[in-house]
LUMKE-870106 format. One line per 4 residues: number of its first residue (from 1); their letters; for each residue x, y, z of N, C-alpha, C, O, CB. Coordinates in nm, 2 decimals. Glycine has a CB too. Layout:
BEGIN
NUM = a = X Y Z X Y Z X Y Z X Y Z X Y Z | ...
! end
This chain:
BEGIN
1 = mavt = 2.05 1.76 0.77 1.93 1.67 0.77 1.89 1.66 0.63 1.85 1.76 0.56 1.82 1.73 0.85 | 1.89 1.54 0.57 1.82 1.52 0.44 1.70 1.42 0.44 1.68 1.34 0.53 1.94 1.48 0.34 | 1.63 1.42 0.34 1.51 1.35 0.33 1.52 1.24 0.22 1.57 1.26 0.11 1.39 1.44 0.30 | 1.48 1.11 0.25 1.47 1.00 0.14 1.34 0.97 0.13 1.26 0.99 0.22 1.55 0.87 0.17
5 = ykkl = 1.29 0.91 0.01 1.19 0.85 0.00 1.20 0.71 -0.03 1.10 0.66 -0.10 1.11 0.92 -0.07 | 1.30 0.62 0.00 1.34 0.50 -0.04 1.23 0.42 0.02 1.21 0.31 -0.03 1.48 0.46 0.01 | 1.15 0.45 0.13 1.06 0.37 0.19 0.95 0.36 0.08 0.90 0.25 0.04 1.01 0.42 0.33 | 0.90 0.49 0.04 0.79 0.49 -0.06 0.81 0.43 -0.19 0.71 0.41 -0.26 0.74 0.62 -0.08
9 = lhll = 0.94 0.40 -0.23 0.97 0.34 -0.34 0.95 0.20 -0.32 0.88 0.13 -0.40 1.10 0.38 -0.38 | 1.01 0.14 -0.20 0.97 0.00 -0.18 0.84 -0.04 -0.16 0.79 -0.15 -0.19 1.04 -0.04 -0.08 | 0.76 0.07 -0.10 0.61 0.03 -0.08 0.54 0.04 -0.21 0.44 -0.01 -0.22 0.53 0.11 0.03 | 0.58 0.11 -0.31 0.53 0.09 -0.44 0.55 -0.04 -0.52 0.46 -0.10 -0.59 0.59 0.19 -0.52
13 = ided = 0.68 -0.09 -0.49 0.70 -0.23 -0.54 0.61 -0.32 -0.48 0.56 -0.40 -0.55 0.85 -0.28 -0.52 | 0.58 -0.32 -0.34 0.51 -0.40 -0.28 0.37 -0.37 -0.33 0.30 -0.48 -0.34 0.54 -0.39 -0.14 | 0.32 -0.28 -0.36 0.18 -0.24 -0.41 0.16 -0.29 -0.55 0.04 -0.29 -0.59 0.16 -0.10 -0.41 | 0.27 -0.33 -0.62 0.27 -0.33 -0.77 0.23 -0.21 -0.84 0.15 -0.22 -0.93 0.19 -0.44 -0.81
17 = mtia = 0.27 -0.10 -0.80 0.24 0.04 -0.85 0.38 0.11 -0.90 0.49 0.10 -0.85 0.18 0.12 -0.71 | 0.35 0.19 -1.02 0.46 0.26 -1.06 0.45 0.39 -1.00 0.35 0.43 -0.95 0.48 0.26 -1.20 | 0.56 0.47 -1.00 0.56 0.61 -0.96 0.45 0.70 -1.03 0.38 0.79 -0.97 0.70 0.68 -1.00 | 0.43 0.67 -1.16 0.35 0.73 -1.26 0.20 0.69 -1.21 0.12 0.77 -1.20 0.39 0.68 -1.41
21 = dlqk = 0.18 0.58 -1.18 0.02 0.52 -1.11 0.01 0.61 -1.00 -0.09 0.68 -1.00 0.02 0.34 -1.03 | 0.10 0.61 -0.91 0.09 0.70 -0.80 0.05 0.84 -0.81 -0.03 0.89 -0.74 0.20 0.69 -0.73 | 0.12 0.90 -0.90 0.10 1.03 -0.95 -0.02 1.05 -1.01 -0.07 1.16 -0.99 0.19 1.08 -1.02 | -0.08 0.96 -1.09 -0.22 0.98 -1.15 -0.32 0.98 -1.03 -0.40 1.08 -1.01 -0.26 0.85 -1.25
25 = kagy = -0.30 0.86 -0.95 -0.42 0.86 -0.82 -0.39 0.96 -0.72 -0.49 1.00 -0.66 -0.42 0.71 -0.74 | -0.27 1.02 -0.69 -0.28 1.11 -0.59 -0.30 1.26 -0.64 -0.33 1.35 -0.56 -0.16 1.09 -0.52 | -0.28 1.28 -0.79 -0.33 1.39 -0.83 -0.20 1.51 -0.82 -0.22 1.63 -0.81 -0.46 1.43 -0.74 | -0.08 1.47 -0.82 0.03 1.57 -0.81 0.10 1.57 -0.95 0.08 1.49 -1.04 0.13 1.54 -0.69
29 = sani = 0.18 1.67 -0.97 0.27 1.71 -1.11 0.38 1.60 -1.12 0.42 1.53 -1.03 0.35 1.88 -1.10 | 0.42 1.60 -1.24 0.53 1.51 -1.27 0.66 1.57 -1.19 0.76 1.49 -1.17 0.55 1.51 -1.44 | 0.66 1.69 -1.16 0.78 1.76 -1.10 0.78 1.68 -0.95 0.89 1.67 -0.89 0.76 1.94 -1.11 | 0.69 1.65 -0.90 0.69 1.60 -0.78 0.74 1.45 -0.78 0.80 1.41 -0.69 0.55 1.61 -0.72
33 = stri = 0.72 1.37 -0.88 0.76 1.24 -0.91 0.93 1.26 -0.91 1.01 1.19 -0.85 0.69 1.18 -1.06 | 0.94 1.36 -0.99 1.12 1.38 -1.02 1.18 1.39 -0.88 1.28 1.32 -0.84 1.17 1.57 -1.12 | 1.12 1.47 -0.80 1.16 1.52 -0.67 1.18 1.40 -0.59 1.28 1.39 -0.52 1.05 1.63 -0.61 | 1.07 1.31 -0.59 1.07 1.19 -0.50 1.20 1.11 -0.55 1.29 1.09 -0.48 0.92 1.11 -0.51
37 = rndt = 1.20 1.08 -0.69 1.31 0.99 -0.73 1.45 1.05 -0.69 1.54 0.98 -0.68 1.30 0.96 -0.88 | 1.46 1.18 -0.68 1.60 1.27 -0.66 1.61 1.28 -0.50 1.71 1.35 -0.46 1.59 1.42 -0.73 | 1.53 1.23 -0.42 1.52 1.26 -0.29 1.53 1.42 -0.24 1.61 1.46 -0.15 1.62 1.18 -0.23 | 1.45 1.49 -0.31 1.45 1.64 -0.29 1.31 1.66 -0.20 1.21 1.58 -0.21 1.46 1.74 -0.45
41 = yisl = 1.30 1.78 -0.13 1.18 1.80 -0.04 1.05 1.81 -0.11 1.05 1.89 -0.21 1.20 1.93 0.03 | 0.94 1.75 -0.08 0.81 1.77 -0.12 0.74 1.83 -0.04 0.78 1.83 0.07 0.76 1.68 -0.14 | 0.63 1.89 -0.08 0.54 1.96 0.04 0.47 1.87 0.13 0.46 1.75 0.10 0.41 2.05 -0.03 | 0.44 1.90 0.24 0.36 1.83 0.32 0.20 1.79 0.26 0.14 1.70 0.30 0.36 1.92 0.43
45 = esve = 0.17 1.86 0.16 0.05 1.85 0.09 0.05 1.74 -0.01 -0.05 1.69 -0.04 0.00 1.97 0.04 | 0.18 1.71 -0.06 0.19 1.62 -0.16 0.19 1.47 -0.08 0.13 1.37 -0.10 0.33 1.66 -0.26 | 0.28 1.50 0.03 0.31 1.39 0.13 0.17 1.33 0.16 0.14 1.21 0.14 0.38 1.45 0.27 | 0.07 1.44 0.22 -0.07 1.38 0.25 -0.14 1.30 0.15 -0.21 1.20 0.18 -0.15 1.50 0.28
49 = kicr = -0.13 1.34 0.02 -0.19 1.30 -0.10 -0.15 1.16 -0.15 -0.23 1.08 -0.20 -0.15 1.38 -0.20 | -0.03 1.13 -0.12 0.04 1.01 -0.12 -0.02 0.91 -0.01 -0.07 0.80 -0.05 0.19 1.03 -0.10 | -0.01 0.95 0.11 -0.05 0.87 0.22 -0.19 0.83 0.22 -0.23 0.72 0.28 -0.02 0.94 0.35 | -0.27 0.92 0.15 -0.43 0.90 0.15 -0.43 0.79 0.03 -0.50 0.69 0.06 -0.54 1.06 0.12
53 = vlnc = -0.37 0.78 -0.07 -0.38 0.69 -0.17 -0.32 0.56 -0.16 -0.36 0.46 -0.22 -0.32 0.75 -0.27 | -0.21 0.56 -0.06 -0.15 0.44 -0.01 -0.19 0.38 0.13 -0.15 0.28 0.18 -0.01 0.46 -0.02 | -0.28 0.47 0.18 -0.33 0.43 0.33 -0.22 0.39 0.40 -0.20 0.28 0.43 -0.44 0.31 0.34 | -0.14 0.50 0.44 -0.04 0.47 0.52 0.00 0.60 0.60 -0.07 0.71 0.59 0.08 0.41 0.42
57 = kidd = 0.11 0.60 0.69 0.15 0.70 0.77 0.28 0.76 0.71 0.36 0.69 0.65 0.16 0.66 0.92 | 0.29 0.90 0.73 0.41 0.96 0.69 0.54 0.88 0.69 0.62 0.87 0.60 0.43 1.08 0.76 | 0.56 0.83 0.82 0.68 0.76 0.84 0.70 0.62 0.76 0.80 0.56 0.77 0.68 0.75 0.99 | 0.59 0.58 0.69 0.59 0.46 0.62 0.66 0.49 0.48 0.71 0.40 0.40 0.43 0.40 0.60
61 = ivef = 0.66 0.63 0.45 0.70 0.68 0.32 0.82 0.77 0.31 0.87 0.79 0.20 0.60 0.74 0.25 | 0.87 0.84 0.43 0.95 0.93 0.43 1.05 0.89 0.55 1.02 0.83 0.66 0.87 1.06 0.43 | 1.17 0.93 0.53 1.28 0.90 0.62 1.38 1.02 0.60 1.42 1.05 0.49 1.34 0.76 0.61 | 1.40 1.07 0.74 1.52 1.16 0.75 1.63 1.11 0.79 1.64 1.02 0.87 1.49 1.26 0.84
65 = isdt = 1.73 1.16 0.72 1.89 1.10 0.74 1.96 1.20 0.77 1.94 1.31 0.71 1.96 1.04 0.64 | 2.08 1.20 0.87 2.16 1.30 0.91 2.27 1.30 0.79 2.30 1.21 0.72 2.22 1.27 1.07 | 2.32 1.43 0.79 2.40 1.48 0.70 2.55 1.44 0.75 2.63 1.41 0.67 2.38 1.64 0.68 | 2.58 1.43 0.86 2.69 1.40 0.91 2.74 1.24 0.91 2.66 1.15 0.92 2.67 1.45 1.04
69 = n = 2.86 1.22 0.89 2.93 1.10 0.88 2.95 1.05 1.00 3.01 0.94 1.01 3.04 1.10 0.81
! end
């Protein structure tokens, strides 16, 4: 199972917000922004911060995809 943050990136476009803007508002490190861009796991604490800033639910920004073809 892999994770993707494509929904988050699309939501940022809809909100006219950059990932750097989100980073500042949510108060997480640049490392988290890199992990999001690379579809790498981020902590639930970081996901919660993002959801609070964007006023959304986890499934609005995170999607789990199967590794199998």
